[in-house]
Structure formats: C-alpha cells, structure tokens
DOZAFI-772147 format. One record per residue: residue in three letters; x, y, z of N, C-alpha, C in turn. Coordinates in steps of 0.02 Angstrom, whole numbers, plus 50000, padded with zeros to 5 digits. Layout:
REM DOZAFI-772147
ALAXYZXYZXYZ;...
//
This chain:
REM DOZAFI-772147
MET550145445555436549495442355450548995444255396;SER548575439455378548065440755327547555445755352;VAL547325450155306546795454755324546125452655296;VAL546115447055261545485444755231545055441655284;THR544445444155292544005441655344543365438755316;HIS543315438455249542695436055218542605428555228;THR541985426455229541825419355234542085415655174;ILE542365409855185542625405655130542045401355104;ALA541935401955039541385398255009541555390855004;ASN541035386855004541115379655001541335377554931;ARG541895373754926542135371554861542055364054851;ALA541705360754896541685353454892541355351054828;SER540925355154799540575352954740540945354454675;GLU541535357754679541895359354617542095353054581;PRO541945352454516542075346254481542825344854475;HIS542985338554462543675336454455544025340154399;ARG544635342354411545025345854361545535341154331;ILE545635341654266546135337754231546755342054222;ALA547335339654243547965343354237547905350354267;ASN547515350954321547445357154357547165362854315;ASP546785361354263546545366554218545915369654246;ALA545645374554208545045378054230544445373454230;ILE543935375354266543305371654263543045371954192;VAL542785366354168542505366254101541925371354099;PRO541925376254051541445381654053540715379454059;GLU540525374154022539815372154025539605369554093;ASN540095367754135539925365354202539885371054253;MET540095377054233540175382354282539515384554312;ALA538985384954271538335387054298538085382054350;LYS538185375554336537975370454383538375371054448;THR539025372354441539445373254500539195378954542;ALA539025384554509538785390454545538145388954583;GLU537705384954552537065383454584537175379454648;LYS537695375354649537815371054706538215374554761;SER538595379754742539045382954789538655387054840;ALA538955387654899538685392054949538945399054934;VAL538575402954894538815409454871538745414654926;GLN539275418454938539265423554989538905429754962;SER538435432355000538085438354979538535444354989;ASN538395449654949538745455954958538285461454931;PHE538505467754937538055473254919537885473254844;ILE538325470754802538175470554731537625465554717;ARG537675459654748537155454554739536475457154765;GLN536495461054819535875463754846535545468554797;ILE535955472554762535685477154712535385473254654;ILE535745468254630535495464254574534845460754593;GLU534825457854653534215454254674533625458954682;ALA533755465154706533215470054711532965472054642;ASP533425472854594533225474654526532825468954494;ASN533045462854506532685457054479531985456654510;GLY531945458254575531295457954608530815463254583;SER531075469054564530645474454540530515474054465;GLY530885469654431530805469054359531125474754320;LYS531595478254351531895484154320532175482754251;HIS532535477254244532835475454179532515469154150;GLY531905467754170531575461854145531905455454168;GLY532225455854226532565449954253533245448554222;LYS533465452754176534105451554144534685454154186;VAL535245450754182535875453054213536405452754159;ILE536635458654139537165459154088537715463554116;THR538295460754127538865464454152539385464954097;ARG539945468254112540475468754062541145469554097;PHE541665467354063542355468554085542685472454028;PRO542885478854041543105483253987543845485153989;PRO544305480653977545015482453983545255486753924;GLU545735490953938546085494453884546665490053861;PRO546735488753796547265484253773547945487653770;ASN548185490053829548825493553832549295490353883;GLY549165484153901549595480653948549315473753961;PHE549665470054004549465463254021549055463254085;LEU548575458754090548165458354150548575455954210;HIS548405458654269548735456454330548215453854379;ILE548445451954439548005448754487547425453254508;GLY547535459954507546985464554522546435464154470;HIS546635463554406546135462754353545745456254362;ALA546095451154386545765444654395545175445254443;LYS545255449454495544705450554541544105453354504;SER544215458554463543675461654426543355456754376;ILE543775452754343543515447754296543065442854332;CYS543295440354390542905435454427542245438454452;VAL542265444854473541655448054496541155448754439;ASN541385451554383540925452954327540665446654293;PHE541115442154276540905435954244540535431454294;GLY540765431454356540445427154407539735429254422;LEU539605435754429538925438054442538465436354384;ALA538695437454322538285435854264538125428354263;ARG538625424354277538515417054278538015415054332;ASP538105417854392537685415754448536955417854441;TYR536835423154402536145425454393535865423854324;GLY536185419054290535935416854226535985422054171;GLY536455426654178536545431954128537165430854086;VAL537415436254058538015436054017538475441754037;CYS539115440854024539605446154035539945447553968;HIS539975453853949540295455953888541035457353901;LEU541455455053856542145457353855542175463053803;ARG542295469053826542315474853781542985478453789;PHE543355478753736543995482153737543895489653730;ASP544165493453777544145500753775544725503153732;ASP544645502253667545195503653620545125510653590;THR545165515753633545055522653612545705526753611;ASN546265523753627546905527453628547435523553589;PRO547455524253523547915520253483548645521653496;VAL548795527053533549495528653549549805523053591;LYS549415520153636549685515353685549455508153673;GLU548985507053628548675500453622549015496153570;ASP548945489553579549275484853534548875478353533;ILE548855475153474548485468853467548795463453510;VAL549445463953525549765459153569549435459053638;TYR549295465053663548965465553728548255462753725;GLU547905464253671547215461753664547205454153663;ASN547655451153625547665443853621547845440753688;SER548295443953725548475441353791547885441653839;ILE547505447153837546925447953880546405442453865;LYS546275441353801545815436053782546045429253809;GLU546685427753799546955421353821546875420453897;MET547015425753935546985425154007546265424354033;ILE545795427754000545095426954021544855419854008;GLU545035417153950544865410153935545205405453984;TRP545835406853999546205402654046545865402554115;LEU545605408354136545265408654200544615404754201;GLY544375402754141543785398554138543145402154122;PHE543195408254093542595412154079542495412854003;PRO541945410253977541825410853905541585417853887;TYR541805420353829541625427053808541495427553733;LYS541655422453693541705423353621541055425453588;ASP540485423753617539845426053589539685433153611;HIS540105436053654539965442653681540615446753682;LEU540945447053625541565450853618541425457353581;TYR541625462953611541485469553582542095473953587;HIS542085479453551542605484553554542265491453556;ALA542555495953594542295502753592542315505653522;SER542815503453483542875505853414542295503653370;ASP541915498653392541305496753356540805502553353;TYR540865507053401540365512353409540635519253390;PHE541195519553356541495526153341541005530653302;GLU540645527953254540175532053216539625534853261;ARG539335530553302538785532853345539045537653399;LEU539635536353425539915540853475540025547853445;PHE540255548053382540355554453350539685557953338;GLU539185554053316538515556953305538225559753369;PHE538325556053424538065558453488538435564853509;ALA539085565253495539455571353511539175577253471;GLU539025576253408538715581553369538035583553398;HIS537665578453422537025579853454537115584353515;PHE537625583053556537755587253614537925594453592;ILE538305595053537538455601753511537815605253489;GLU537395601653453536775604653428536315606953484;ARG536345603553541535925605453598536265610753642;GLY536845613053621537205618053661537525615053723;LEU537645608453722537915605053781538645602953770;ALA538945605053716539645603553703539945609053659;TYR540595609953665540935615153627541655613153613;VAL541935615853560542635614753544543055619853581;ASP543525617453620543965621753660544645621953627;SER544915627953616545565628753583546105630953632;GLN545975630353697546505631753745547045626353741;SER547645628053762548175623053768548025618553828;ALA548355612753830548255608153886548435611553952;GLU548955615653952549175619054013548645624154035;GLU548355627753988547845632654005547225629154033;MET547025623654001546445620054026546565617554097;ARG547165614954109547335612354176547305617954227;ALA547575623754210547575629354257546875632054271;ASN546455631954219545775634654227545275629754256;ARG545505623554266545035618554291544885619654365;GLY545335623054401545225624154471545475618454514;THR545325618554579545535613554627544925611354667;PHE545045607054716544495604954759544235610854801;GLU544675615654815544475621454855544255627354812;LYS544445627554748544325633354706543955631254642;PRO543415634654625543045632754564543455634254501;GLY543255630954447543595632054383543375638454350;VAL543725640054296543585646154258543345644254189;ASN542805647454166542545645954100543065647154046;SER543075642753997543515643653940543285649753900;PRO543765653453871543565659053827543205656653764;PHE543225650153750542895647353691542235643953707;ARG542015644653770541425640953793540785643253758;ASP540765649453735540155652153705540185652453629;ARG540615648353599540595647753527539895645653504;SER539715647753445539055646053419539025638653401;VAL538415636153396538315629153376538625628053307;GLU538525632853262538775632053194539545631653194;GLU539865636053231540595636053232540855629553264;ASN540535627253317540745621053349540675615053303;LEU540115614753267540025609153220540545609353164;LYS540695615453139541185616153087541875613953111;LEU542075616353170542735614553197542785607053212;PHE542245604353240542255597153257542305592953193;GLY541965594953140542025591553076542725592053048;GLU543035597853055543725598753032544205594453073;MET544065593753138544485589353179544445582153152;ARG543835580053136543765573253109544125572553041;ASP544115577753002544405577452935545165578352935;GLY545455579052992546185579452996546475586252980;LYS546075591552987546305598252968546655601953025;HIS546695598753083547015602053140547515597253173;ALA548025600053202548565596153232548355593353300;ASP548705588153321548605585353388548655590953440;GLY548175591153485548195596053539547925602853521;ALA547745604053458547495610653438546805612053469;HIS546395606953473545715607653499545515601353537;VAL545035602053582544685596353611543945598053611;LEU543535592853613542815593953621542645592753694;ARG542295597653726542125597153796541365597453805;LEU541115593753853540415594553873540345601053912;LYS539775604253905539645610553941539195608854001;ILE539515608154059539135606154119539175611754171;ASP539705611954212539725616954266540445617554290;MET540775623054273541475624054294541535625454369;ALA540975626554402540995627754475540785621654515;SER540665616054481540435610054516540955607754567;PRO540725605754626541195602954675541515596454651;ASN541195593054604541485587054574541875589154512;ILE542535588654516542965591154462542815587554396;ASN542565581354401542415577554339541845580754299;LEU541455585154331540905588454296541095595454270;ARG541715597354279541935603954255542115603554181;ASP541605603554141541675603354068542195598254045;PRO542065591854058542555586654041542665586053965;ALA543285584953945543435583653875543165576753856;ILE542875576353796542615569853773542915567653706;TYR543265572253671543605570353609544275574053605;ARG544785570553580545425573853567545685571553500;ILE546145575353472546435573853406547045569353416;ARG547065563953377547645559453377547755557153305;HIS548275559653273548445557553205548855551053209;VAL548535545853231548855539353241548395533953214;PRO548655529253173548225523853149547975519553207;HIS547365517253199547045512953250547125505753228;GLN547215501253277547345494253261546755490853226;ARG546155493553234545575490453201545275494853146;THR545315501353153544995505753104545505509153058;GLY546145507653067546645510453022546685518053026;ASN546675521352969546735528652965546065532152957;LYS545525528552971544865531452961544745537353007;TRP545015536953068544875542053118545525545553139;CYS545465551953154546015555553187545755559453247;VAL545125558153266544865560353331544615554153367;TYR544755553953431544575548153471544225550353536;PRO543695546853556543325548653616543705546553679;LEU543585550053734543895548453797543475543453836;TYR543775540653888543485534753921542805536053952;ASP542735541353993542105542254029541515542853982;TYR541605546353928541075547153878540945540453842;THR541475537253820541415530953783541105525453825;HIS541335524953887541145519653932540385519653944;SER540125525353961539405525753978538975524053917;ILE539155526853860538745525653800538815518453776;SER539415515653779539505508653759539095504053802;ASP539085505453868538665501453913537935501653892;ALA537695507653876536995508353858536835505053791;ILE537275505653743537165502453678537105494953686;GLU537525492153729537535484853739537005482553789;ARG536615487253815536085485753864536365482453927;ILE536955484753947537235482554011536745484554067;THR536625480054113536175481654168536555484254229;HIS537125481254243537515483154302538235483954281;SER538465490254281539135492054258539585492254319;ILE539925486754332540295485954395541025487754383;CYS541275492354423541965494654416542265495854485;THR542895497754487543235498754550543115505754578;LEU543285506554641543055512254680543325518954655;GLU543885518954619544155525354596543705528754545;PHE543215524954518542745527854470542105530554503;GLU542085530354570541485532654604541355540054590;ALA541875544054590541795551254577541615552654504;HIS541705547654460541535548454389540805546554376;ARG540475543454424539785541154412539305546854395;PRO539345552754426538895558154406538965560054332;LEU539565559754304539655561054233539355555454192;TYR539465549254212539165543454179538405544454175;ASP538095546154231537375546954232537145553054192;TRP537545558454194537365564654158537325563254083;VAL537845559954056537865558453985537265554253964;LEU537135548854001536595544353982535905547653990;ALA535825551554042535175554754053534985559253995;ARG535455562953968535295567553913535185563853847;LEU535515558253837535395554453777534745550553781;VAL534555548453841533915545053849533345549953839;GLU533395556053870532845560853864532765563253792;SER533295562753751533255564653681533035558953637;GLY532925553153667532725547353628533285544053590;LYS533905545753605534485542853571534675536053599;LEU534505534953662534665528553695534055526253734;PRO533975519653742533385517053778533455517653853;SER532895516953886532865516853959532645509853981;PRO532845507454041533255510954091533995510754073;SER534345515654098535065515854087535425510854132;PRO536035508954114536435504754158536565508354224;GLN536675504454276536855507254341537585505854354;GLN537985511054365538685510054383538735508554458;ILE539095503154474539175501054544539925500154556;GLU540175503054610540895502754623541045498354684;PHE541585494554679541825490654736542575491954745;ALA542835490254803543535491654818543995487154776;ARG544505490154746544975486454706545405482054751;LEU545725477154720546155472554757546845475654765;ASN547075476254827547755478254842548095472454877;ILE548645470154850548995464454878549715466554894;ASN549955464754952550605467254973551175464054932;TYR551745467254936552355465354899552265466154824;THR551805470654803551705471854732551635479354720;VAL551675481254657551435487854633550945486254577;MET550415490154572549885488654524549855493654466;SER550225499154470550205504154417550455501154351;LYS550065502254297550285499754232550955502854212;ARG551045509254229551675512554212552265509154247;LYS552175507354310552715504154346552835496954322;LEU552295493554306552375486754279552775487054214;LEU552605491754170552975492554107553705494354121;GLU553815498554171554495500554188554905494554212;LEU554595490254251554955484254275555145479754217;VAL554715479354167554875475354108555425478754067;GLU555355485254054555825488654010556515489554041;THR556565489854107557215490554140557545483754154;GLY557205478254139557505471654149557465469254221;ALA557065472554263556975470154331556625463354330;VAL556225462154279555925455654265556095453954193;SER556035447554176556235445354109555705446754056;GLY555115448754076554565450054029553915450054066;TRP553365451254029552705451554060552515444854091;ASP552815439354068552635432854096553175430154143;ASP553605434454168554095432354218553725429154277;PRO553915423154299553555419854353553575423554420;ARG554005428554427554005432554489553485438054486;PHE553205439254427552725444554416552035442354438;TRP551605447154454550915445654473550445446954415;THR550715447454354550285447054296549985440054292;LEU549415439454260549125432754254549575428254212;ALA549905431054162550365427054122550945424654165;GLY551195428854209551735426754254551515421654305;LEU550925422654334550665417854383550535411054350;ARG550265411254289550145404954254550805401254241;ARG551295404954218551945401754203552265399054266;ARG552165402354322552445400054385552115393654410;GLY551475392754393551135386654414550475387854449;TYR550245394154451549585395454480549045392754433;THR548515390454463547965387454424547375392354420;PRO546975391854368546375396154364545925395454425;SER545825389354448545365388454504545635391454568;SER546305391554577546585394554637546485402154636;ILE546545405154577546445412454572545705414154581;ARG545265410054554544555411254566544385410554640;LEU544675405654673544565404754745544815410854783;PHE545405413154765545695419054799545235425154789;ALA545005426154728544565431854715543915431254754;GLU543645425154759543035423954796543125425554870;ARG543695423554896543815424654967543915432054985;THR544185435954940544285442954956543635446854954;GLY543125444054922542465447154924542415453554885;ALA541825456554886541695462954853541375467554904;SER541715473054919541455477754969541665484754950;LYS541415489654987541595496654976542225498455016;ALA542415494255062542975495955107543635494055075;HIS544115498755076544785497355052545105492055096;GLN545455487555066545795482355105546445480455072;TRP546915478655113547545475855090547525468355104;VAL547695464455054547685457155060548395454755061;ASP548535449955104549205447155110549335442155054;TRP549945442555027550145437854973550055430654996;VAL550125429255061550075422355084549365419655073;ASP548865423955067548195421555053548145418754982;LEU548495421954936548525419354867548895412654867;GLU549445412254903549815405954907549395400554940;GLY549025402454992548605397555026548065394754981;ALA547775399054939547265396754892547555391654843;LEU548185392854821548495388154775548645381554810;ARG548905381654870549035375454906548395371454914;GLU547865374854934547225371454945546975368354881;ASP547085371854825546855369354761547255363354737;LEU547915363654749548355358454721548405352154765;ASP548325352954829548435347154873548035341054852;PRO547395341654836547015335554819547125332954748;VAL547475336754705547535334654635548245333654610;ALA548735336854642549415336554616549735329754629;ALA550005326754576550385320454584551005321754626;ARG551215316754664551805317354706552415314754668;ALA552995317354687553625315054658554185316754706;MET554735312954702555325314454742555835318054697;VAL556055323854721556555327854686557045330554738;VAL557685329854725558205332254770558485338654742;LEU558365344254777558545350854751559275352654763;ASP559565350254817560265351754833560615345154849;PRO560825341554796561015334554805561695333454839;ILE561715328354882562335325254905562325317954881;ARG562885315854854562955308954829563025304254889;VAL562645298754885562695293554936562875286954900;VAL563405283754923563605277254896563465271954949;ILE563035267254932562845261954978563325256054965;GLU563825255455006564395251054990564235243654992;ASN563735241655031563565234455033563005232654984;TRP562865237054937562385235654883562795234054821;PRO562645228654786563045226854726563015232354673;GLU563575233354640563635238954592563145238354534;ASP563015232454510562605231654450561875229954467;LYS561685230354529561005228354549560545234454554;VAL559935233754528559405238654541558795234854566;GLU558405238154606557795234954633557215239954626;ASN556645237554604556065241954595555735243754661;CYS555575250054667555175252554723554575256254694;SER554075257554735553495261154711553205265454766;ALA552815270354744552475274954791551825277054758;PRO551325279054797550695281254767550775287654728;VAL550425288154672550405294354635550115299954678;HIS549595298154717549315302754765549145298854828;PRO549375301054886549285296954947548575296254970;LYS548115300354946547415299954967546955297554912;ASP547245295054857546835292854801547155286754769;ASP546995280954794547285274754768547115273454695;SER546555276354671546345275054602546845277954552;ARG547275282354572547755285354526548375281054517;GLY548405275554552548945270754541549585272454578;ARG550125269254555550775270054588551295272054537;ARG551815275254560552375277054517552965272654536;GLU553375270854485553925266154496554595269754489;PHE555075267554530555755270254526556225265054555;GLN556875265854542557365260754561557755262654624;PHE557965257454660558445258154714559105255154689;SER559645258854698560285256654671560855258454719;ARG561465257054698562045258154740562165265654753;GLU562025269754704562125276954712561455280454711;VAL561345284654762560745288754765560955295854785;PHE560465300354780560585307254802560065309054856;ILE560295312754907559855315354958559955322854964;GLU559505326154998559575333355009560155334855057;ARG560525340055041561085341955084560835343655155;GLU560245346555161559995348355227559785342255267;ASP559745336355235559565330255271560165326755300;PHE560755329855295561355327055327561665332455371;MET561865330555431562195335255476562785331655508;GLU563365334455496563975331155522563985331155598;THR563775336655628563695336955701562965338355715;PRO562565333255724561835334255727561605338255787;ALA561145342855776560835346555830560325342255866;LYS560145344355925559655340655964558995340455926;GLY558695334555921558065333755886558145332655811;PHE558765332055786558885330655716558845323155704;PHE558345320855666558225313755658558365311355587;ARG558755315255551558935313055484559635309955486;LEU560025310455432560645306655428561225310455460;ALA561635306755498562225309555530562745303855535;PRO563375305455544563885300155551563685295055605;GLY563675288655585563475283355630562735282655640;GLY562345287155612561625287055621561265283755563;GLU560625282355575560215279055525559615283355505;VAL559375282255444558785285655420558465281155368;ARG557805281755360557475277955308557465282055244;LEU557655278855189557535281755123556815279955105;ARG556405284955099555685283955093555515279155037;TYR555065274355051554855269155005555425264154990;GLY555985264955025556555260555014556805257455078;TYR557465257655088557775254355145558035259455196;ILE558195256755255558555260655306559295260255289;ILE559615266055290560345266155279560685269255339;LYS561335267755345561745270255400562355273755371;CYS562505279655396563105283255373563725280355406;GLU564175277655364564785274555389565365279455391;ARG565415283755339565955288655336565775293855283;ILE566155299255281566025304555232566675306455198;GLU566595309455141567165311955102567025319255085;LYS567535323555095567435330755081567845332855021;ASP567635338454991568015341154935568545345954961;ALA568895349254915569465353454935569245359354978;SER568615361454972568375367055012568125364955081;GLY568145358455095567905356055159567175354355161;ARG566845354555103566135353155099566035345655088;VAL565535342755120565395335655111565205334355038;ALA565575329855007565465328154937565115321454928;THR565315316554970565025309754964564925306855034;ILE564355303555041564215299855103564255292455084;TYR564655288655122564695281455113564265278155166;ALA563815273955144563305271155189563235263655179;SER562875260655224562675253555217561915253255224;PHE561615247855198560895247155204560735240755241;ASP560155240655271559915234755307559405231255262;SER559565225355237559155221855187558475219655215;ALA558395219755280557765217455310557275223255322;THR557445229155295557035234955314556685238355255;LYS556595234655200556275237955144555575240355163;SER555405246155140554755249155156554195244455137;GLY553715243555184553145239155172553255232055193;THR553865230255214554005223455236553675222255304;PRO553255217255311552915215955375553425214455430;GLY553335217455488553755216055546554435219355544;GLY554565223355493555215226655488555295231955541;ARG555925233355559556045238555609555995245455577;ASN555975250455618555905257255593556375261955630;VAL556465267755603556855273055635556445279455633;LYS556675284455671556275290555677556255294655613;GLY556805294955577556845299355519556715295755454;ALA556385299255407556275296755339556385302655291;ILE556795301655239556955307055193556835304755121;HIS556745309655076556655307955006557345307354972;TRP557345304354915557975302654881557825301254808;VAL558345301154767558275299254697558875295054678;SER558735289554642559275285054622559625287754559;LYS560275286854557560655288854498560485284254439;SER560265278154452560165273354398559595275254351;ASP559055278154377558495279954334558255287154344;GLY558565290754390558395297754398558705301954343;PHE558515308254340558805312654289558875319654318;GLU559315323554288559425330454310558965335254274;ALA558745340354309558335345654279558485352154314;GLU558355357654278558415364254309557785365754348;VAL557875368354409557315370254451557415377454472;ARG556895381454464556915388554482556495389754544;LEU556805392854593556495394054657556355401554663;TYR555725403354674555525410354672555305412754740;ASP555445419254753555175422754810554855429254784;ARG554575433054830554255439354811554765444054777;LEU554505448254733554945452654694555195458454736;PHE554815460254788555015465854831555135463454902;THR555555467154938555715465255007555285468855058;VAL554855473455036554415477155082553695476255060;GLU553245477055108552545475555095552235480355045;ASN552405486755049552105491655004552645496154975;PRO552965494254920553515498154892553305505354875;ASP552675506354859552445513154841552475517954900;ASP552435515354961552425519655020553105520855051;GLU553615517555025554285518255053554645524355024;PRO555115527255061555495532955035555925530954975;GLY556045535654930556465534254873556075530854817;ASP556455527754773556165524354715555925517354735;TYR555335515554711555075508954729555535503354706;LYS555925504554653556385499354628556975498154675;ASP557065502754723557595501754773557455495654817;TYR556835493354817556635487954862556535481254825;LEU556825480754765556815474354730557215469254770;ASN556955463154771557265457754810557815454454769;PRO558445455054789558985451954750558975444354752;ARG558575441554797558525434254801557845431654779;SER557545435354733556875433354709556905427254663;LEU557505425454638557575419654595558225416054611;ALA558185409554623558775405254630558675399254584;THR559205397354549559175391754501559625386254526;VAL559375380054527559765374354550559705368754499;ARG560195364154502560165357954463559945352454511;ALA559375349554497559075344754542559075337754511;TRP559015332654553558915325854531558185324054541;CYS557875321354488557155320054487557015312654477;GLU556485310254507556285303354496556015302554425;PRO556015296454397555865295454326555155297154306;SER554675297054353553985298454334553895305454306;LEU554375309854319554315316754296554565317854225;ARG554845312854194555115313854126554585316054077;ALA553975313954087553435315654041553035321754064;ALA553285325554113552925331354139552825336554085;LEU552225339654085552045344554035551845351154068;PRO551925356754033551685363154061550955362654080;ASP550775366354132550095366554161549945360354203;GLN550425355754209550345350254257550715352354321;SER550405351054377550715352754441550895346454479;PHE551445346854514551695341254554551895343754623;GLN551775339554672552065340954737552725337254742;PHE553275340954744553925337954758553935336854833;GLU553945330654853553865328954923554345332754967;ARG554065336155017554415340155067554695346755039;ASN554575348154975554875354254946554365359154918;GLY553745357154905553265361854879552935359554815;TYR552595364154782552235362754720552605365854661;PHE552695361954608553095363954551552725362254486;THR552905365954433552625364654367553155365954314;PRO553145362354259553625363754205553515370754176;ASP554065374254163554035380954136553735380754065;ARG553245385154053552885385153989553335387353931;VAL553855391153945554275393953892554915389953883;ASP555255388553936555935385853932555985378253939;SER555455375053964555485367853974555355364153909;LYS555785359353893555725355353832555815347953850;PRO555515343453811555635336353824556385334753822;GLY556625331453874557335329853879557745335353910;ALA557455341253920557805346853953557285350753994;LEU557025347354045556475350254083556715355854130;VAL556285360854137556395366354184555765366854227;PHE555845366354292555275366754337555285373354376;ASN554695376254385554615382154427554275380254492;ARG554535382854547554175381854610553625387054614;ALA553005384654615552435389154621552355391554693;VAL552415386954740552315388754810552605383154853;GLY552845385054912553085380054959552505376454994;LEU552675371555034552155367755069551855371855126;LYS552205376955148551945381555198552295388155190;ASP551995393455217552295400055210552885400655256;GLY553475401255226554075402055266554515407755241;TRP554215412355202554605417655171554755423155220;LYS555385425455219555595431155260555925436155214;ALA555705442455218556005447655176556695449455200;GLY557085452455153557755455055170558275449755167;
//
C-alpha cells in the first residue's frame, strides 16, 4: 500500500507535450503560476524571508551533485525541489558540481548529470558552476583560519584521528599537533600545496571543540592531500577541500539564499554556520549568509540508494549498465519509457517534509500511467502469438481496417491496418477448456477481433509438445466493426495481421528485487535480486509502429505502455521496452 499522503497538485493546466517530452522550459514559470502549489515548511521559510526582505526578495537555490555516479530517482526529488522552488518564486537554481575528490570523479558522470537535468525540464546553462572554480579562494580562506588560530595541520594517521575523535557517549581527545604555531601551520600547509608531502601525511583541521556533543564540530578536517590530477584543473593542485567546508563557502560566494539538502546533513548545519559566521565577521564573505534547510530524502521500496551498491550492481553484471531499464537511475528510467513530467509529478506528490517516509514503487508507476494515458498513441501488439487461419477468407485478399490513434482525441486521426486470412492473437486469449466467465476464444466459441470481424474457432492444431500451434477459424462477413445493425458477442480481443504486421523484440520488466527493502534483509542485499526482472519475447506489431522512435510512448492495447529502446532499437529492427502495465499486478517471488 502507498504511504504517500500528500495532496495531489492540479495538473490540468500543464501544456501539451510533444512525444511525451519535458515541458518547454520557457513555459514552466507560467505553468507554476497556474498550478495549485502545495505549501510546505520550506515554502513557508522562503515566504517569511521574502516578507522580511532578508535577501531583497531574491530566491537562489542550488543542486550540488558530486560527479562520481549517475543520478537516480532520489536525486530527481532533490532536483525538482531545488529547481522547482526557484522557478515558483521567480528566482534561479544553480547547478554546482562538487568536484573536490578527483579520485572518484569523471567527466562522463558530469555529462550524464547535465543531460538528465535538462531532460527533466530544468534549465541551468546560465547558472553552471563547479566547486573547483573556487579552489584559490577556498585555499586563501583556509590560510585565514590558520592565521586566526582557528585551523591547524594535523599529522596523526587516519586511524589515530578516528580513535581520538571519540563517540556519541565519549568526548574526543585533542590532537598532539593541535597547538602548533601559526607559522608552522602556514609553512606545512604551503608544503602540502606544493606537493612536498605524501597522501595521508597531513590534513588541515578546523580548531573548534573536541568535546562538542556534535561530532561534526570535533575539529573537522577541511583539506587532505591527493596526488591525483583533477578533471578540470589538471595537476595544479594536490590538496583538495572536503565537502562541508567547500559547500558552505561555495553557497556564500554564489549568494545562495536557501541551501536545501536532505535530512542526513542536519547534524552538519552547525559546522556550515560556524564556517560562514567567522568568514562574515572577518569581512571575507557578505551577509546575510545562506540558510541551510533539510528535508527528508526519498526512500522508495524495492531499491537500494547507496552509490556504492549501485556501482556494485553495475560492476558485477546484475544490471547491464547505468542505463539498464530495470535500474532506478534517471538514465535507466528514461530508457525504460518514463517521462520527465511523470517524474516531476511523482516528486511533487511525495512532497517535502521533515518526516522520514517510504514511498511505494506503485506510486511512481501510477504517475507514469496518469501522464501517458492522455497522450500515448494506441496500437495493437501481440506479445505471445498464436497463429489463426481464417479458412473462409480468400488467401490473396486483404481488407483495410482502422482505429483511432487515441480514443479520446479524434483530432489525432486514425491508424490503418489490414485484415487478412492469417492473423495472430494472444495465447492467453484462447482456452481449450474455457473457465467460467471466459469470454474470449474457445473451441466452437466466437470472439470479435477488435476493429474487425467476429470469428469462430472451428478446430485447433497442436505441435509435438501438445501446445496449440494453430487455430483454424471462420469469420462472419456481416459483423465488421462499425457496421450498423451488426450482431455482437461478449468478448473482443486485439490481433495483428500477418499481411502487414511485423515482428519486433519486446522486453518485459519487473522490479530488480523481490523484497521491499533489500538493505534490511539478512545476508547480502544481492541475494534478493529478482531472477524474473527481465523477459524477452518476439511480438507481432501493427504497421503504425514501424516509424516508432525513442522517447515516443505507446499504449499497446490491453498490455501496457511501451517505448522503443534508446540504445538497441533501430529502424527495421525495433526493440520495445514495457515501461509500465495498465494496472499494478506485480507479485514478488
């Protein structure tokens, strides 16, 4: 059952989407003005600040990813919150890469992050920044802290520092290097920058309080040595600042007004404020400082969100790559057939609060169904075909049939396909010994081929294994769909003609894990991978799909919503991914 209880915002004013793409960026502000926006505690803070004139009415937020992996659905929530708030209050959101650890970072990740933010429909190009833009100023500020006696070079080993840091119950122990002179600290820090010391030989720490109940204030490290080239600065630096120090100062340099992050950073806020307060009082940074505001991160069942585990799933081959359609990375969701507007809707519905919450995967699926139903073109596709030979239909005859592109929008026209002697129907639409209430095809029974004729099963032919291979049927020429006064039957099924249909690969996806929270289960989380998370079939498709392109979504009648695979689908050799079924029918195990 879903745990999301937030009010669903009104989407009636969202402009028409072409090929299910993102809202055109220039229309987004107008859309926001028309939408019934749900209030939350972050909006209340912003509105109070605007009312008091704290930031001169400005709202500047930021999204600060580290380029060491691909964005996932949890990041999408943060993107939508930060960019959405800036949009709704007439401000801007900065995209700032936290590129302070060259050991793990790569331009491939940065480019993917940029692509996904654009895909979600949020413009950033006039407000693109990197923490590395500020390396000189960050270093100068670190020297300033040393000069004020507020920072020192610590030469303890990592193990010694960890042991002396203390616990929640026990205060930390001062480093034996804590009382080095200003001159010695400046000399050592300069030598660290000049590459005269090995990785791990020294770190620069702020001098705050080793007895603080907040462990983050126990003389936190702000610089470490890394003899690794940086993707943007090359070999210029061999000391790099750590996140808490870099983050606060970068926010202040960019004049961020509201620094919105997830709840795990709440205990880091006193350090954020400590750093900025001392730089403001020294005249190094302007006032007022940014305000850090935390909200609960998105937890969605049947997933793991740890970057380490996501990387492990890729490296061990549990998924085919970062864009595997079973993955909850944005690249994977896009390839599977999720739309930007469905993800924005999902993020909007989960809201922003301080309370931890688990969200059911079906809510994400529901947002996609709601988004696609009014826009996705319809098509008939048979996923598990049985051959049907209509014996009283001439062998060389074909007859044109048609159906609406969308049943609720006549302006989109009709799609054409042929009726012929040989057609294919779904295997599940035939039952040799029909159960009670089965109104599809059975021996001696009749069913309507949708948009076509009523047929009757006369006999069947089985293969060597005893499986039905061919159904031999007859048709009633007076029953073509749409014929005035024609008779009808209870059952109607979809079908594809052999004369103009074509075969395509279709991939059917389920959740990657068989349990709701793999992290909480005994043993290794990978023990709960779903062996049936992917099934591949050869399907028969109606001719309107021959021109299908990636990022176009279609409702395969009675089977769900599908889109051509962005990687493997080619003209003449189409591959379709099922994004979501018509209703939630997934069962684990």
